C-alpha positions, 0 to 999 in steps of 0.5 A: 457190500458183496459181489458174486462171480461164477468162474468155470469151476467155482462160485466166488463171493467177496464180502467187502467191509463197509462202515461210516467213516470213524465208526469202527476199523474196517477189516480185510475183504473175505473171499469165499470160493465155492466148489463142488466138494469144498468151500474155501474162505480167504482173508489177508492177514492183519499185517497184509503179508499173507492170505489166510485160508480155511477149507471146509468140507461140504459136511462141515459147511452143513454143520456150520449152517445148522449150528447158526440156528441152534442153542448152545450144546453138543450135536451130531448130524446123522447121515442118511444112508 
C-alpha cells in the first residue's frame, strides 16, 4: 500500500509495508519526499530511536532509475550539453 500527498514544495509518497499475518516481519514505512532539486528517503531506524535519511540529487535519481534496468557492470551517464 502507498499514499501520495502534494504539499506546497514537495510530493510526499509513503510506502506502507503489508503482509499476511505470520508470513514475514514488517519493516517501517518509507517516506519519499520529492523536491525540484532532490529526493529524500526517510525510514525509522530498527530501534525506533531516530529517522534515517538519504538524500539523492536528481542526477543520482536518474542513475538509480537507469540502473534498475541494466545488467551488472560499470556505467557513466553522459550529460547532454
